[in-house]
C-alpha positions in Angstrom: -240.0 -181.2 90.5 -243.0 -179.8 92.5 -241.8 -177.7 95.4 -244.8 -177.4 97.8 -243.3 -175.4 100.6 -240.2 -173.9 102.0 -239.8 -173.1 105.6 -237.3 -173.1 108.5 -237.0 -174.6 112.0 -234.2 -172.8 113.9 -231.3 -172.7 111.4 -232.6 -175.8 109.6 -233.9 -175.1 106.1 -236.9 -177.3 105.0 -238.1 -178.0 101.5 -241.3 -180.0 101.0 -241.9 -181.8 97.7 -245.0 -183.4 96.3 -243.4 -186.8 95.8 -240.3 -188.7 97.0 -239.0 -188.8 93.5 -239.2 -185.0 93.2 -237.6 -184.7 96.6 -234.7 -186.9 95.6 -234.1 -185.1 92.3 -234.2 -181.7 94.1 -231.8 -182.8 96.8 -229.4 -184.3 94.2 -229.4 -181.1 92.1 -228.6 -179.1 95.2 -225.9 -181.5 96.4 -224.3 -181.7 93.0 -224.2 -177.9 92.7 -222.4 -177.7 96.1 -220.0 -180.4 95.0 -219.1 -178.5 91.8 -218.8 -175.3 93.7 -216.4 -176.8 96.2 -214.4 -178.6 93.5 -213.9 -175.3 91.7 -212.3 -173.9 94.9 -210.3 -176.7 96.3 -208.4 -179.8 95.1 -210.5 -182.4 96.9 -214.0 -182.7 98.5 -214.6 -185.0 101.4 -218.1 -186.5 101.7 -220.1 -188.9 103.9 -223.1 -190.9 102.7 -226.0 -192.7 104.4 -227.1 -196.1 103.3 -230.9 -196.6 103.5 -233.9 -197.0 101.2 -234.8 -193.4 102.0 -231.7 -192.4 100.0 -232.6 -194.3 96.9 -234.2 -191.5 94.9 -231.4 -189.1 95.9 -228.6 -191.5 94.9 -230.3 -192.4 91.6 -230.5 -188.8 90.7 -227.0 -187.9 92.0 -225.2 -190.4 89.8 -226.8 -188.8 86.7 -225.5 -185.3 87.6 -222.9 -184.1 85.1 -219.8 -182.0 85.7 -218.6 -183.7 88.9 -215.0 -184.9 89.0 -215.5 -187.9 91.3 -211.8 -188.7 91.1 -211.3 -185.7 93.4 -213.8 -186.9 96.0 -212.9 -188.8 99.1 -216.0 -190.8 100.2 -217.0 -192.3 103.6 -220.1 -193.9 104.9 -221.7 -193.3 108.3 -222.5 -196.7 109.8 -222.2 -200.5 109.5 -223.7 -203.5 111.2 -221.5 -205.7 113.4 -221.7 -209.4 113.0 -222.9 -209.7 109.4 -220.9 -211.8 106.9 -218.7 -209.8 104.5 -220.9 -210.8 101.6 -224.2 -210.1 103.3 -226.5 -208.1 101.1 -227.7 -205.9 104.0 -224.2 -204.5 104.7 -224.3 -200.7 104.2 -221.0 -200.7 102.4 -222.6 -203.0 99.7 -225.7 -200.9 99.5 -223.6 -197.8 98.7 -221.1 -199.6 96.4 -224.0 -201.0 94.4 -226.0 -197.7 94.3 -223.2 -195.1 94.1 -219.5 -195.9 94.6 -219.1 -198.6 91.9 -220.8 -196.3 89.5 -219.2 -192.9 90.1 -215.9 -194.4 91.3 -214.7 -191.8 93.9 -210.9 -191.2 93.9 -210.7 -192.3 97.5 -213.2 -194.6 99.2 -213.0 -195.5 102.9 -215.4 -198.3 104.0 -216.1 -199.3 107.6 -214.6 -202.7 108.2 -216.8 -203.9 111.1 -215.5 -207.5 110.9 -212.1 -206.2 112.4 -211.5 -205.7 116.0 -213.9 -203.0 117.1 -211.4 -200.8 119.0 -208.9 -201.1 116.1 -211.5 -200.2 113.5 -212.8 -197.2 115.4 -209.2 -195.9 115.7 -208.5 -196.5 112.0 -211.7 -195.0 110.7 -211.7 -192.1 113.2 -208.1 -191.2 112.1 -209.2 -191.1 108.5 -212.2 -189.0 109.3 -210.1 -186.5 111.3 -207.4 -186.1 108.6 -209.2 -183.1 107.3 -212.6 -181.3 107.6 -215.7 -183.0 106.1 -217.3 -180.9 103.4 -220.6 -182.5 102.7 -222.7 -185.1 104.5 -225.8 -186.7 102.8 -227.9 -188.3 105.5 -231.4 -189.4 106.6 -233.4 -189.6 109.8 -234.6 -192.8 111.4 -238.1 -193.5 112.5 -236.9 -193.0 116.1 -235.2 -189.7 115.2 -231.7 -191.2 114.9 -229.0 -189.8 112.6 -226.6 -192.5 111.5 -227.1 -195.1 114.2 -227.2 -192.6 117.1 -230.4 -194.0 118.6 -231.9 -192.0 121.6 -230.4 -194.3 124.2 -226.8 -193.9 122.9 -226.9 -190.4 121.3 -224.5 -187.9 122.8 -224.4 -184.4 121.4 -220.9 -184.0 123.1 -219.6 -187.4 122.2 -215.7 -187.5 122.5 -215.4 -190.2 119.8 -215.5 -189.8 116.0 -217.0 -193.3 115.6 -218.2 -195.8 118.2 -219.9 -199.2 118.7 -223.5 -199.0 119.8 -226.4 -201.3 120.7 -229.3 -200.7 118.4 -232.6 -200.0 120.1 -235.8 -201.9 119.2 -237.5 -199.2 117.1 -234.3 -198.9 115.0 -234.1 -202.7 114.5 -237.8 -202.8 113.6 -237.3 -200.1 111.0 -234.9 -202.4 109.2 -237.7 -205.0 108.9 -240.2 -202.3 107.9 -237.8 -201.2 105.2 -237.6 -204.7 103.8 -233.9 -205.1 104.6 -234.4 -208.1 106.9 -237.0 -210.9 107.0 -237.6 -210.6 110.7 -236.8 -208.7 113.8 -234.6 -211.5 115.1 -232.5 -211.4 111.9 -231.5 -207.7 112.5 -228.0 -207.4 114.1 -228.1 -206.0 117.6 -224.9 -203.8 117.3 -223.3 -201.5 114.8 -220.5 -199.0 114.3 -221.7 -195.5 113.8 -220.2 -192.1 113.3 -221.1 -190.0 116.3 -223.2 -186.9 116.4 -220.3 -184.4 116.7 -218.8 -186.1 113.6 -222.1 -185.7 111.7 -222.4 -182.1 112.8 -218.8 -181.3 111.8 -219.7 -181.4 108.1 -219.8 -178.0 106.5 -222.9 -178.7 104.4 -225.6 -181.2 105.2 -228.3 -182.6 102.9 -230.9 -184.6 104.7 -233.4 -186.7 102.8 -236.4 -188.1 104.7 -239.4 -189.4 102.6 -242.3 -191.6 103.4 -245.2 -191.9 105.8 -243.2 -194.0 108.4 -241.0 -190.9 109.0 -243.8 -188.4 109.7 -243.5 -188.6 113.5 -239.7 -188.3 113.3 -240.0 -185.3 111.0 -242.6 -183.6 113.2 -240.4 -184.1 116.3 -237.3 -182.9 114.5 -238.9 -179.7 113.5 -241.0 -179.0 116.6 -239.7 -180.9 119.6 -237.2 -179.8 122.2 -233.5 -180.2 121.1 -232.7 -183.3 122.9 -231.2 -186.8 122.5 -234.8 -188.1 122.9 -235.0 -187.2 119.2 -231.3 -186.9 118.1 -232.2 -185.3 114.7 -233.4 -182.2 116.6 -229.7 -181.2 116.8 -229.9 -180.4 113.0 -231.8 -177.3 113.9 -228.5 -175.9 115.3 -226.4 -176.6 112.2 -225.2 -173.6 110.2 -226.0 -175.1 106.8 -228.4 -178.1 106.8 -231.4 -178.5 104.4 -234.1 -181.1 105.2 -235.8 -182.5 102.1 -239.1 -184.2 102.7 -242.2 -185.3 100.7 -245.8 -184.8 101.6 -245.9 -188.2 103.1 -243.2 -187.5 105.7 -244.1 -183.8 106.2 -247.9 -184.2 106.4 -250.2 -182.6 103.9 
């Protein structure tokens, strides 16, 4: 793993790797070390995961990490489309089940059921999230600077909800096409359920993986722009323990 640079932006720690593979492996090793550390000190660890191609290298490396008692982990995910069939391949729950949950088999797994009544599901999932503090969140940053599906028009640093329904903005929907998840812009759902920014910021330890050239502007703004919902990820600079893992493509050589 070739570490090119370590730096900071506010409280946000930044590690730059030569390739996205090296980035994913380094992030997985760090996250696994934190999981093992917490499991040694407490009976259960509560984690939230992101579903996106940007997480592929991280998840592939994490499932190979040894010495993690996944039966003592309670797992959540951070967003889900509204309106897709239960068996749609683009559902984030399916992405994470295929790439992580079905492999490591966490002891407790809570998936967002966006096909239910929206108010009912937000109440159910919010209650599960609020049962106890969240220990670790593994996340990414969108091309428009979103974290989870908190796009600039709907992002709220003081959101009173744990999870809410949102309308996705056009850059966010276009990213799903750019990522190869949907064949066209029209095929991308217009709404989703997302954990809110206060929920994301409530995690004790954040690991944020953001590779690829399409994320360069978002990374630059996250590190250098004003802390504002115009780029929601800028709020990560205020978190007490967040590390941003990037490659040269997203950071800029």
